[in-house]
N, C-alpha and C positions, 0 to 999 in steps of 0.2 A: 503494499500499499503505499502511495505517496505521502511523504510526511506533511505535506501541504493539505492533502485531504484529511489526514487524521486531526490536525489542529483545528481544522475548518468546523468540526462537529463539535467542538467545546465552546461554550457560552461565556465571552468574559464582561457581558453586561452586568456588573457587580449591582447596579441599581435594579436589576430585574430579580436577581438572585436573592438579595437580602430582603427578608420580611420587615415590614413597618413595625415601628414600635408598638403600635396598638395590636397588630397581628401576632408579634412573636410571643410565644409562651412564656409565662414568668413561673419558674419552679423555685423561685427562693425569695425568703421573706427576711427583712432587715427588721430587727427590734428597736421600736422608737426610743427604746431606754437605755439598752446596752451596746446598741449598734451591731449586735452579733447577727450573722448571716447563716439562716436555717432553711432547709427543705420544707416547702410550703405543706407536705403532707405530716411530717412532724409537729408541727404547728398546729394543724388540723385535728391531729389526733389527740391533742391536749387542749382542745375547746379554745384555741387561738391564744394560749398563755405561753408565754416565752419560757422554754425548757432551761434557760440559761440563769435568767433574773427574776423569773415568776411575774414578770410584767403582764397585766391583764390588757390584751388588745381589744379593741373595739369588735363586736358582732353584730350582726343582722337580726332582726326580730324571728326570721324564721328558724335561724340557727339557735337562737335563745329559747325557743318553745320547745324544739327538738332536745335540747340539752336538758330541760327540766320535765318535760311530760312524759309519761310511758308511752311506748311506741304504739303509733296509729289512734292514740286514744283523744288525740285534739280535734275538737269540732267548734269552725269559726261560725261566729255570728256577725250580723249586720255588716257583710263585706260590701254592700251595695250602697253604703252611705258615702256621699261625695260632697266635699266642700263647695261652696256657693261663693259668689263675691257680692256681698251686700252693699258695699260702699264703693264699687266700680275702682278701686284702688290701683293706682298707678306709680310706681317710683321709676327705676329703671327699665323696669318691666311691669306690665300689667299682671295682678296677681292671677287673673285666668292663666296666663302663660306661664306664671312659675308653677303652678297647680299642676298644669299638662306636662310639664317637664318633669316634675316629681314623678308623676304617674307611671310616666314612659320609663323613668329610670330605674323604678323599683317595682313596677308590676302591680302595684296596690293603689286603692283609691285615697286613702288618707295615711297619716303618720302613727297609727294606732292598729294593731290586730288585738281582737277580743274575741274571746270564746271561752270553752268548757275542756277540760282535761282531767287525768287522773295523775297523781304524781305518788309512785310506789301503790297504787291502787285506792288513794284517797281522792274523791272527787273535789274540784276546785273551780271557781271562776277566775280566769287570767286574763290580763291586760298586759301588753306588751307595746313600748314605744320602738320606733326604727327611725335612728337618727338620720339615715340616709334620706327620709323624706322631709325636706323642708327643715333639717336640724331637729327634728322630732318636735317641731313647736305645737301648742296648745292652741287648737282653734275649736270652732263650734262643733264638727264631727267628733274631734276627739273626746270633746268634754260630753257629747251624747253617749257615745260607746261605753264609757266609763259609767255614766248613769244606769245605762241598759244592764251593763255588768253586774252593778250593785244591786238592781233590781232581781236579776236572776238569781242572785246569791240569796236574797231574802225568799224567794219562791220555793228553792228546792233546799233552803237551809243549809247553804254550803259556805265555804271561807272565799276571801278575795285575795288574789295576788295583783299587785302592779308592779310592772318592771319598767322603771322611768329611766329613761335617756333623752334629755330635751335642753334645746337653749332656752326655753321658756314659753311664753304666751307669744302668738302668731300677730305681729304688729299688723299685717295686712288687713286683719279683722277689727283692729282696734278696740272698743269696748265689747264687742261680742266676744272676744277670745278672753277679755279680762273678767268677764262674767262667768265664764267657765270653772274659775277658781271658786266662786261662791257655789256654783250649782253641784260640782262635785263633792265640795266640802260637807254640805246640806244633805246629800245622798248617802254619805259614809257616816253621818250621824245617826242616821234612821239604821244602817246596818249594825252600828255600835248598840242602840238601843236593844237591838234581839239577840245582843250576846254573840254575833257571829264574827269571827276572827277578820281582821285584815292584815295582811303582811306587806309590807313597802320595801321592794328592792331599789336600791340607788346605784347607777351604774354609770359609767364617765360618758358625757357629762350629766349633772342634774343641777339645773340652772334656772334662775328667773321665776316667773310666776310657778311654775311647777313645785319648784322646791319651796314655795312660799304658802303651798296648798295641799294639795291631797299627798304630796310625797313624804310629808313630815306628820301625817296624821295616823300612820300605821299603829295597831297595837303593839308590833315589833317591826323596828326599822333596820334594815340589813343593807349594808355597802359592800361592793367590791373592793378589793385591793386597789389603793392608789387613784380611786374615782374622783373626780374633779364635783364638788358640791358646794352648792353656795346660791346667793341671789344674784347681787351685783359682781361684776369683774374685780380681779385685784387691782388692775391700774384706776379703776374708779375709787374704790375703796381708800388705796393709797392717798390718792389726790384729794379725797374728802378729809380724810383725818390727819393729812400733812405728817405721816410717821412710817417707817419701815414694818413691813408685815413680818410676823414671826415664820420660822422655817416649817415648810408643809402646812402652811396656812390654805385653807379650803380643800384639802385631801381627806379620805374618809379615815384615815389613821388619828389625823387631828381633831377630827370631830368625835371618832371614838374617845379619845383622851379627855375631851371636855364635856363628856356626856350627850352629845347631841343625838347620838345614834346608839342603838342596842348592840351591834356586833359588826365585824369584818369578817366575812366568807369568802375562802377561794372559790372561784368558779367551779371547779371540779367536784367541790363538797357541797355545792348550793342544794341540790335536788335532796340528798340525804337531811341536810338541815331542814328543809320545807317540809319533808315528810315528817320528821320527828316533831316540829311545831305544830303541824296539822293534827298529828295523834294527839298531843296534849291539848290543844284547844277542842278539838271534837270530844274528846273524853270530858272534858269541863262542861262542855255545852250539853252532853247527854246526862250528866250528873244534875245540872241546874235545872233540867226540865222534868 
């Protein structure tokens, strides 16, 4: 064979051969805390916890539900509820466009997934925030889903778990979103009056109107290690008080030390912890009745 013919069959178009950054497979995960480079399957198998430093990376609502509920036990409710634009709000983009983009990105209609499941065979109503949907912000739909979950818990005489991951109330709905703080708090008061348990789980981040309302109303308040929890941001607080903030301020361990939360639980142990708490609560409820 002619040497010229041999090389003519080889493509030297590097641009054609190289996959785009978007298409190229990413098999490695870099820990934001310790910068360790790990195979993604290794991280996935440990529920997105860094095996080197125990840093808890953020996970989506679907994975969260899978990690907490018994296999195939989760049943979703109110999936058809969608946000509306009561104020015709526009900043850099219209609110309607932002919602459309979030729905295409996540495949969900709102920042909350609510439903019923069992945790080690114990039935419970569960609400999980998805930070990927507009920063897990609290709007009218999210508040309505929480209230409906509370109502189902009262009807079925079950406990309620809310897993928060939110930047706070959704500014595009203005007062409509702020009213969800009062609406959800009032519903949880009714749950408490029946002696039914409400367990609040705070993940990274839990901020703004969410932390200022239902997130801190739990009978038991649990946080994941290292979770950012608070109302205003650290920069705003520092500028307001004119002083440096203490080490670890607004982190889960700091709040535990100051008595603001009840426990910090590793994600891998969260299901067992919830099961134990539900067993205790349900036993007390049965004895009381």
